C-alpha positions in Angstrom: 94.9 84.0 107.2 94.6 84.2 103.4 96.2 86.7 101.2 94.6 87.2 97.7 96.3 88.7 94.7 93.4 90.2 92.9 92.8 89.9 89.1 93.6 93.5 88.4 96.5 95.2 86.8 96.4 98.8 87.9 97.8 102.2 87.0 98.3 105.1 89.4 97.7 108.4 87.7 97.3 112.1 88.7 95.2 114.8 87.1 96.0 118.4 87.7 93.3 120.7 89.2 93.4 123.0 86.2 93.4 120.1 83.7 90.3 118.4 85.0 88.1 119.9 82.4 89.9 117.7 79.9 88.8 114.5 81.7 85.3 115.2 82.9 83.8 113.0 80.0 85.9 109.8 80.7 85.6 110.1 84.5 81.8 110.5 84.2 81.7 107.5 81.9 83.9 105.4 84.4 81.8 106.5 87.4 78.3 106.2 86.1 78.2 104.3 82.8 79.5 100.9 83.9 77.8 99.2 81.0 79.9 101.4 78.6 83.3 100.4 80.0 85.0 97.2 81.0 86.7 98.9 84.0 86.3 96.9 87.2 88.6 98.9 89.6 88.2 102.6 89.7 89.2 105.1 92.5 89.2 108.9 92.4 90.6 111.0 95.3 90.7 114.7 95.3 93.2 116.5 97.5 94.2 120.1 97.5 97.0 119.4 95.0 95.4 117.2 92.4 93.1 114.3 91.6 94.6 110.7 92.1 92.9 108.2 89.8 93.7 104.5 90.4 92.2 102.3 87.7 92.7 99.1 85.8 94.0 98.8 82.3 90.6 98.8 80.7 89.9 102.1 82.6 93.2 103.6 81.8 92.4 103.3 78.2 89.8 106.0 78.7 92.3 108.6 79.8 93.9 110.4 76.8 97.6 111.4 77.1 97.8 115.0 78.2 100.3 117.5 79.8 97.6 117.5 82.7 97.9 113.7 83.3 100.9 112.1 85.2 101.3 108.4 85.1 103.4 106.4 87.6 105.4 104.1 85.4 104.7 100.7 87.0 101.9 98.2 86.9 100.5 97.7 90.4 98.7 94.6 91.7 96.1 94.8 94.6 96.4 92.4 97.5 93.6 91.7 100.0 93.9 90.0 103.4 91.0 87.6 104.1 90.4 86.1 107.6 87.7 83.7 108.5 86.6 83.7 104.9 85.7 87.4 104.9 87.7 90.3 103.6 89.0 92.5 106.3 85.8 94.6 106.7 85.4 98.2 107.8 82.4 96.9 109.9 85.1 95.6 112.2 86.5 99.2 112.3 90.1 98.0 112.3 91.2 98.9 108.8 94.9 99.0 108.1 95.8 98.5 111.8 94.9 94.7 111.5 97.4 94.1 108.8 100.2 96.5 110.0 102.3 93.8 111.6 101.5 90.9 109.2 101.8 92.6 105.9 102.9 96.3 106.0 105.9 95.9 108.4 107.4 92.8 106.7 107.2 94.4 103.2 108.9 97.6 104.5 111.7 95.5 106.0 112.1 93.9 102.5 112.2 97.3 100.9 108.9 96.9 99.0 107.0 100.1 98.3 103.3 99.8 98.9 100.4 102.1 97.9 97.4 101.8 100.3 93.7 102.2 99.4 91.3 101.6 102.2 87.6 101.5 101.4 84.4 101.1 103.3 84.5 97.3 102.4 88.2 96.4 102.8 91.9 97.3 102.5 93.8 97.0 99.3 97.5 96.8 99.4 99.0 97.7 96.0 102.5 96.4 95.2 104.4 96.7 92.0 104.1 93.8 89.6 107.9 93.4 89.5 108.1 93.1 93.4 105.5 90.3 93.5 108.0 87.5 93.9 109.5 89.3 96.8 106.1 90.0 98.3 105.2 86.3 98.1 108.4 84.9 99.5 108.2 87.5 102.4 104.6 86.7 103.3 104.0 83.1 102.4 104.9 81.7 105.9 102.2 84.0 107.4 99.5 83.5 104.8 97.8 81.0 102.6 98.5 82.8 99.2 95.9 82.8 96.3 95.8 84.3 93.0 92.4 85.2 91.6 92.1 84.0 88.0 88.8 84.6 86.1 86.9 85.0 89.3 88.4 81.8 90.9 90.9 81.8 93.8 93.8 79.5 92.8 96.4 78.5 95.6 99.8 80.0 94.9 103.2 79.1 96.0 106.7 80.7 95.6 107.6 78.6 92.7 104.4 79.6 90.8 105.9 83.1 90.2 109.4 82.5 89.0 112.5 80.4 89.7 115.2 81.2 92.2 113.1 83.5 94.4 114.9 85.2 97.1 114.0 87.9 99.7 115.1 91.3 98.7 118.8 91.7 99.1 118.6 95.5 99.7 119.4 96.6 103.2 116.3 98.1 104.8 117.2 101.7 105.2 115.8 103.7 108.1 112.8 105.5 106.6 112.5 109.3 106.7 110.1 110.4 109.4 107.8 112.7 107.6 106.0 115.7 109.0 102.2 115.3 109.5 99.4 117.7 109.3 96.1 117.3 111.2 93.3 119.3 109.7 90.2 120.1 111.6 87.6 118.3 109.2 85.6 115.5 110.5 85.3 112.6 107.9 82.8 109.9 107.2 83.5 106.6 105.5 80.4 105.4 103.7 78.9 103.1 101.0 76.2 103.2 98.6 74.0 100.7 96.7 75.3 101.0 93.1 71.6 100.9 91.9 71.1 104.2 93.7 74.1 105.9 92.1 72.0 107.7 89.5 70.0 109.2 92.4 73.1 111.1 93.6 74.6 111.8 90.2 74.1 115.5 90.2 75.4 116.0 93.7 78.4 113.7 93.1 79.3 115.6 89.9 78.9 119.0 91.6 81.2 117.8 94.6 83.8 116.2 92.3 84.0 118.8 89.5 82.6 122.1 90.7 83.3 122.4 94.3 86.5 124.3 94.1 86.2 127.8 95.6 88.1 130.6 93.8 90.1 131.3 97.0 91.6 127.9 96.9 95.1 127.9 95.5 96.1 124.6 93.9 99.7 125.4 94.4 99.4 126.2 98.2 102.3 124.8 100.3 101.2 121.4 101.7 103.2 122.3 105.0 100.9 125.3 105.4 98.8 125.1 108.6 95.5 124.4 107.1 92.4 124.4 109.4 90.6 122.2 107.0 91.6 120.2 103.9 89.9 119.4 100.6 89.6 115.6 100.5 87.1 113.5 98.8 87.4 109.9 97.7 85.1 107.7 95.5 85.8 104.1 94.7 83.9 101.7 92.5 85.7 98.3 92.7 84.2 95.1 91.6 80.7 96.6 92.0 81.1 98.0 95.5 81.1 101.7 96.1 83.1 103.5 98.8 82.9 107.2 99.7 85.2 109.2 102.1 84.1 112.8 102.6 84.1 115.4 105.3 80.9 116.1 107.1 80.4 119.4 105.1 80.3 117.5 101.8 78.1 114.7 103.4 75.5 117.3 104.1 74.9 117.7 100.3 73.9 114.1 99.9 70.5 112.6 100.7 70.9 111.0 104.1 68.8 108.0 103.3 71.0 106.8 100.4 74.4 106.8 102.0 75.2 104.2 104.8 78.0 103.8 107.3 78.8 101.3 110.0 76.2 101.0 112.8 78.1 103.2 115.2 78.2 105.9 112.6 81.7 107.1 113.9 83.4 110.2 112.7 87.1 110.2 111.7 89.9 112.7 111.8 92.8 112.9 109.3 96.5 112.6 109.6 98.2 113.8 106.5 101.7 112.5 105.9 104.4 114.4 104.0 105.8 117.9 103.9 106.9 117.6 100.2 105.5 115.1 97.7 106.4 111.6 98.8 107.1 109.8 95.6 106.6 106.1 95.0 110.1 104.6 95.8 110.5 105.2 99.4 109.6 102.3 101.6 108.2 102.3 105.2 105.9 105.4 105.0 102.8 103.4 105.7 104.5 101.3 108.3 105.7 104.3 110.3 102.1 105.3 110.8 100.3 102.0 111.0 102.7 100.3 113.3 102.3 102.8 116.3 98.5 102.7 115.7 98.5 98.9 115.8 100.6 99.0 118.9 97.9 101.1 120.6 95.0 99.1 118.9 93.7 102.2 117.2 91.7 101.6 114.1 92.7 103.4 110.9 91.9 103.7 107.3 94.8 104.6 105.0 94.6 106.2 101.6 97.7 106.9 99.5 97.5 109.5 96.8 99.9 110.6 94.0 101.5 113.2 96.3 100.7 112.5 100.0 99.4 109.8 102.3 96.4 110.1 104.5 95.3 108.1 107.6 91.9 108.4 109.2 91.6 107.5 112.7 88.5 107.7 115.1 87.8 111.1 116.4 88.0 110.0 119.9 91.6 108.9 119.4 93.0 112.0 117.7 94.5 113.4 120.9 96.4 110.3 121.6 97.4 109.9 118.1 98.7 113.4 117.8 100.8 113.0 121.0 102.1 109.6 119.7 103.2 111.1 116.3 104.7 114.2 117.9 106.7 111.9 120.2 107.8 109.8 117.3 109.0 112.8 115.4 111.0 114.1 118.4 112.8 110.8 119.0 115.5 111.0 116.3 116.6 114.5 117.6 117.0 113.1 121.2 118.7 109.8 120.3 
């Protein structure tokens, strides 16, 4: 298999719910006016707490400093696994499960923190730029490594990064087993022809910027037992659009413009974290993706500024719930 280091340098940011009004203009520009910006990697995810915006340096220039904008300090690089010449595609309905053993687990063992972004088209594994040498030395035996430069894939080797590369000397600590929340929403993972984006502009703006009901409390406790959860994700990456939304939001869009895989499956969410997770802890993705991979259960995985979210097929949610509950009881009985 091939591992591509994509030609993007990314920032991970968060916009507060009550500060969104300060950013509607740049966000609308980044979503709809592609000819007015040089941004090639943009992802916006709404959760009950905030809006997570992941974007390249050109896009980041559009966001003005504000008390309502939090910026994670690192530069992140997106990795993409390619097998048989094709990116790990959602049409195969495997998602992060396919790379759990080959990428996620080895990086966790080397104490490398990852930020996951699954889309309709593929799975992006974001790693800090400063960790790239460790990433390459950890994964080069398993993968042919390529770095994208100006649209071309250039073969890459350990020595291309820096001299004296070594695996991370940190001892891999046992990761915290975080609580999970399983809301009742059913979710869809879909795509859209970018040329038809103007046709849904009004609906998309309404869902992203005006859908908060007054009863929603942005400061509500994440550990609260929520029947349903606010979650909407829009990504526009290298010309490809991906949308993740629940069925209630989906009904607001024209059915003939959005497309999903031929099976049209519905997904259920596992939200990871009782308190905001932060960015330095390692192994969070692995502790969810590994048992799913062991059971051959497909999953999308979307990290956000505060919490992580896995989407699993609706028909598997009972077995996934049992599996995660068992995982969380084990430390107490060991």
